[in-house]
N, C-alpha and C positions, 0 to 999 in steps of 0.2 A: 620441413613440414613441407609437404605437397601444399603450397597458393589457393585461397578459394576465398572469394567475395563474398566477405562479411560486414560490409560497410553497414548494409539497411540494416541487418539487425543489431547488431550492437546500437545505432541511432535511436531502438528502440528500448533497448537495456537489454536485449536477449541475445545471454550466453549461450552459445555452441555444448557440450560436454559430453559424457559417454563418460554412466554406470562400468566400469572395469568389467563389472556381468557379464559383459556383454560376450565378453571374449573371456568365459568361465572356462574353456577348453584349452584355454591356453595357459600363461603368467601372466605377473602384472607384467614384464618386464616387452612380451609381445603384444600387451592388449595397448602399452605407451605408443610404441611399433606401428599398430593397427591406428591411431589415431591420427599419429603425426600423417599418416599417407593420407590418412581421411580430412585434412586440414584442420581437426579438431582441436582446438588450445584449450581444453580444459578435460579435467579428470574425476568423476572421484575413486576414493580405491577402496578398497573393497573385501573388509574380514577376510583370512585364511588364501586368500589365494597365492598363488608360490610367487617367490620371486622372479624366480627365473628359471632356467632347464641348468644352470651351469650350479644352482644355490640347492640343488635337493629337498631337501622338505622342512626350507625355513618358507614361512608362512609370511603374508603382509599384517602386521599389528603393533600394540605397546611394548610386547618380547625383544623388536628388536633392537638391537645394540647398537652406539654410536654407528664400528662403520660399517654396519648393514646401511642403515638409515641414511650416508654419508654414500653411497651405493645407489641405492633408489632413486637419490635427491639426484647426481650425475645423472642420471637412465634419464628424468623428467627433464630437464636440462638439456640434453641432448637432444631430443626428441623436438623440444622446443613446447609442452606440454607440460600444465601447471595444477597442482594438485589444488582442488576445490574444498573439500567434504568427504567425507568418511562414512561410511555405512552399508549396510543399515547391517545397526547394534541395537543388541539390548538388557539396557544397562537394569542392575536391580543395586538392590541398597548397599552395596559391598564398597565402605570409602576408598581403601585402597585399591580398586578395582577402576574403579571411578575417576579417581586421581593418576594413575599408569594412563588410561585416556585420553584425557585433557591435554596431556602431558607428551603424547604422541602427534594425538590433530596439532597443535600449536610447534612443536616443535618440526614436522615437517610444512609450516604456510597454512593449512588446512586453515579453513575460515568458520564451517558449516560440520556437525555430526548428523547424518542422518540416523533414525532411532526411534523404536518400542517401546520404553519404559515401562519399568513393572510397575504398578500402578505407587508401590511404595520408595521406589526410587523418583520419584515426581520434586520433591519437595528439594533435597539437594543438590540436585541434578540442572534443574534451574537457578538455584542458587549458584553452584561455580560458574555456569554458561553466563551472566549477568555478569559476574567479579571479572570473571580472565577476558569478555566480549569474541565468547564464541556462539553461533550460531545452533541453536536446535531446532532438527527442521523432523515436526512428529511422522515418519514413515504409513503407508497404510497398508495391507495384507492384504489377500484376499481373507474372507469367512477361514478358519472360524477364530482369525487377529481380535486381536479386543480394537483397536483400529479399522477395523475396514468399514466402516460405516465413518462418513464426514462431519454427523454428530458429535462424536466417542473425539477424535482428534480437536475438533472444537471446544470443546466443555472443560479439556485439558489446556490447551492456549489461550483460551479467551479471560483474558485480566492483566496477564504478564506480560514481561518487557515486551517491545515490539519482534526487535531479534530471537522469540524466540514464536514459532508457526510451525507451520508445515510441511514435509516431502511429499508432493501427490504425485502416483505413482499411477498415473491417471487410467491404465492399462486394466491395472487392477479392478477397479470402480466397474469398469466391462465387464467381468469375470464374476462380479458380485449381481449383476442383473442393472447398472446405475450410469445415469445421462453425465459426464466428462464434464462437460463445460456447465450441468445446474451444479453438481459437486465443487466445482474450480469458484461458482460464485456463493457458495457458504462460506468460504475460504478467504471470502474478501479482503485483502490487505494479508494476508495471515500467511501468503507461500511465502515460504524460502526459497525453493526449488522443487525441479522437477524430476521424473524417472518419467519421460514420456513415452507413450506409447500406441500405439493403433490394432485392437486386438478385433478378429475374426475367428469365431468358430474354436476359440480359447487359444488362438497361435498369432503371433506376430505378423502385420503385413507393413505394406511399405506404407509410409504416411499418408493418408489422401484416401488409402483402397481397403482404410478398415471400415468399424462398429462404431468407432470413436470420435468420429469427428473433428480430427485432425484442425482442419482451420479456424473451426470454429472455437477450438481449445484456444489459437493463438489469438482470436480476435477476444476473447476472453479476457486472458491477459494482455493486451493492449488496452483491452475499458478498467481494466483493475490499475494502470500503472506498474504494473510491475517489472520491473529488474533485479534479473537475477540468471542462477543457470539452470538450461532447460537440458538434462541429460537425457539421451540417446538410449533406450537400455532393452538392447531387439536378445527376444529371449530362447530365441532357435535356428539353426545354424553353425558354422564354425566354418576354417578357414576361408579361403575367398568368397564361399558364395555370400556368406556374411557379411566380410566385407561390403561385394556388390551392395547386399542391401542395406546398410547402414548407408552406405555414400547414395544411396537411393533417397534413402531420408533425410540428406541432409540436403540432396537439391532441394525436393521440396520443399524443407526449410526457406533456405535462403531463398525458394523463389516467391513464399507464401511472405515472409519479413516484407523483400523490397517492394509490394502490390499495399502489404497496409504501410511503409516508407511512404511510400507513395499519396497512400490517398490521409496520411495527414500533418504531408510539410509543410501545406499553407497554412493549418493547423498551429499560431500562436503557442509556447508553453505556458504563457498564463490564462488560455480557454482551453485544458489538456489536463484532465485527473489527476492528477499525483497525489499520495502518500507522503506525506514528511517521514524522512529515516530517522527523527528521534526515539529512540524505546520507547519513552511517556506515553508518545504521540498518540497511536494506535489504543495503549487500555483506554485512556482517555477519551477519544472517540466513542472508544465501547461506553467507556460509565453514562458520555451523554444519551447516546442514542437511546440507551437504558431510562433514561431520564426523562428523554423526550416523546417514550414508548409509556411511560408514568408507572415503568416497574422502580424507580428509584426516587421517586418524586410525583408530584401533584399540587394540586391546588383544591384541599381536602377530597372532597372524595370528586369534584369534578374536575371534567376534563381539560386541556389545556388550550388558548383561543387563539392568541399572540406566541412566536415563535424568533427570538431574537437569534441573529446568524455573526459570524462576525470575524475577527481579530482579537488583540489582549484591549483596544478601545470596549469592546463590547462582554467580551469577558471579566471587566472592575466592572460591571452592577453587583459584581458580585464581593470586589470591593471598595472603592471609592466610592461608588456607586450605591452599595447596597441602602438606606436611607433613602436617596429620594427611590431605587425600583422597590422598599415593602411601603410605601407614599402612596407613589402615581401609578408604579408597572405589575407588580404583582398584582394587586386588586382587582385585574381584568382578565387573571387567570393564563401568564404568563409564564416560559419556560427561555432561559438563558444557553444556546446553545455553543459561545462564542470559542474561542482556541487560542491564546498570546501567541502572535508568529505568526498566524495563517492566512498565507496571500490566495489571490484569487483563485490559482486551480489547487486547495490543500482544500477551500470552500466543498469544492464543485468535486471533489472529490470524496467528500464528508454526505456531499447532498446523495453523491448515487448508491452509495454503500451503509445506508442503512438508517438517515435523515430521516429524508423524503418517507419513506416504508414507516420511517416510528408514529410518524407524525400526520402521515394520512389515513390511524386512528383507526388498527383493525384490533389495535386491544383495546381497546375503547376507553382508555383511558388518554388522547385525545383528538380534539374536535377542531383542528388548525386553521380555522380561518385569516388571518394575517402572519406572514412572514416580514421582521422587518430585520432588511440585510442592510451592513454598512461593512463595508471591504475592500480592501485594495490598495489603502497606501503603503503596506509594505511590498507588494511591485514597485515601487518608483524610486526605491532605494538606488541613486546614482541611475547607471544604463542598465540596468535589468530590464526594463521596460518598456518601449514606447508608452505613450497616450495610448493609440489607437489597437497595443494591444493588452492593454488595461480594462479600454472598453470593450473589447473583446471577450477579454475573459468574467465582467462587468453579466455581461450581454449573455454569457453560459449558463451563471447562474440561474440567470433569471429564467431564462430559457429550463434547465431543469427543476425548478421549482412549478415551471407553470406545470410542466410533462407529469409529475409528479404529484400532483395539489392543486387541478387543474379551478376546486369551488374556488383554493384562498385567497386572498388578495398581498399584494406584495406593495410592504411603504420602502423604496429601495434611498434610501438617502446617498446624499454626493458629501463625498468622499469630505470625511471635515483639515477648515485648512489645516498646518503645520509649518512648523519655520518662525522666528519673530518675526518676518515681515513678506512681502510679494518678491517669487523667490519661481525659478522653471521649474522646480520642483513643484509647487504648490499648482501653477499654472499647468503641467502635465499630469494633476490628479482631477482638477479643471475640467482639465476637455476630455477626459475616462470618464468621468461622470455626465460630460454633454453626450457623449457618444450614446451611453447603454440609458439614457434617460430616452433620446429614440424610442427603446420600447416603449414606454409610459404614457397610457393614455385613460387615465385621469379621473380610470376606474379599478381595471384588476392589475395595470402598475400604474403605481404613483410616486412619483418624486416628493421630496425633503429639501430642501439647503438649508442646511442650519451654520451657514459662516457666517452669515451675520449674526451669531451667538453669540460669538468667541472671536471677533477682531472688530477695532473700530474700525472710522472714516477712513482713511487714510492706511487700511490693510493690519496693524501692529495687535499681535497678537496676547489677546489679558492672561495675562500671566495665573492669575486671579483661578481661572477657568484651565489652563495648560500649563504648570508652574512649569513642565519642562517640553514647553512646546510639542509637544506630541498629546503623552496621554489628559484622560480628563483628571481635576481634581472633584472632591466631594459637590461645590460653585459647580461645576462645570457639568457636573451630571441631574443637579439641582434644571437649570438652565433646558437641557435634554431633554429630563423627564417634563417637566411642565411644556415643553415646545408640541412636543409628542402625546402626550399622553390625552387629549380631546380626539384629535384624527387616528389612534387608536383604539378610539373606544366606540369610534364613527365607524372607520370601515369591520371594525368588531362585532357588531348589529349591536350594540350597550354601551 
């Protein structure tokens, strides 16, 4: 394989591959060789491509026998190219065909199926993908494909486990008169992989030279915290001319990634919006966005006025804290948007990808006047983050709320004490809270430190309030509610 400096790209989580269809005039063996010469380490195999000149009519797919698959694996290994996905396929409801498809993908060590399923195939397809740990990437061919518009893809994947998402073919959006950056934004968090193109006059151009705003697309992927494969798919040209065209795209990609990496190199991960990879997390977030917008919840006929954001300590208002919530917090018109396990970077991603928009009240079901924020304790485990990094993450979240909800006030909670007594971890969290508190002005951003509610004069944590020295008991939530109820009522203006 020809050496290529892809360090910046991979530091961003962008892994450059090629769709074997770029080499549609050649065989898979020649596509692998071409990718290797271009320094491309990943490939999406496409069904029906001839295997090699010596194999005659033998084509890539589930019909290949074990020996033929071994030969293909050998070609890939020799070229230093890893097969990561297979498509585009159009699964129907035939269970036998579906089983053979998944068996082939898994046997070849691929992670993803790029597909445009028939409507009646979705339920079985999604069930198999989840059970087998294979990602499904819903592709968008141009009109008259069922999936030409992002809305149709989002309808299919929304609410499903996080590994079920989109294969964003950015060139086809241009062909349909759509803005690729705006379309990527619609997919927020649901992009599994991309077939990346830059089109002008219905023809591939070197990236950065077409009408698709290639740099803007990469910037949007960075903003979304995307980590995955970006496949070159060049649908014009062949032979040396094709390789030269793809080489120009590779050069643009690497140069742009170096620029983007330089842009974020001093931003700690705690302050860089990042989605979690847990399959359940994205559907959970999507459900809370709907709840914040009043789709799945509300306070009678009244809009929400108070939003709680945070991690498991916030989420557990639904559990151990329910009685206190119902008695003190719910009457204020409150919605609980906490997710267990979240860190500052995860909350930041959620704010930027739906929560703030929902709370802005465009649906008429939200009138967020106060955002109560408690986040950061999960960042403090071990050597994961320093106090300064956690503080930067807290500040980034405050700034995101202020940008999206300029009229709302923020009740910033100092990170709660944890552990039996004073410790380095406690001090780290206290210092991070002090850093974030520099943004508190006593009006738009107000700090509340409830540490004294949970520790005694010697700093020993009260197990009645925090039985596991981290999470609150019903007693702990009663103390929390009693302390903030009047504050929230005053801040919300009622």
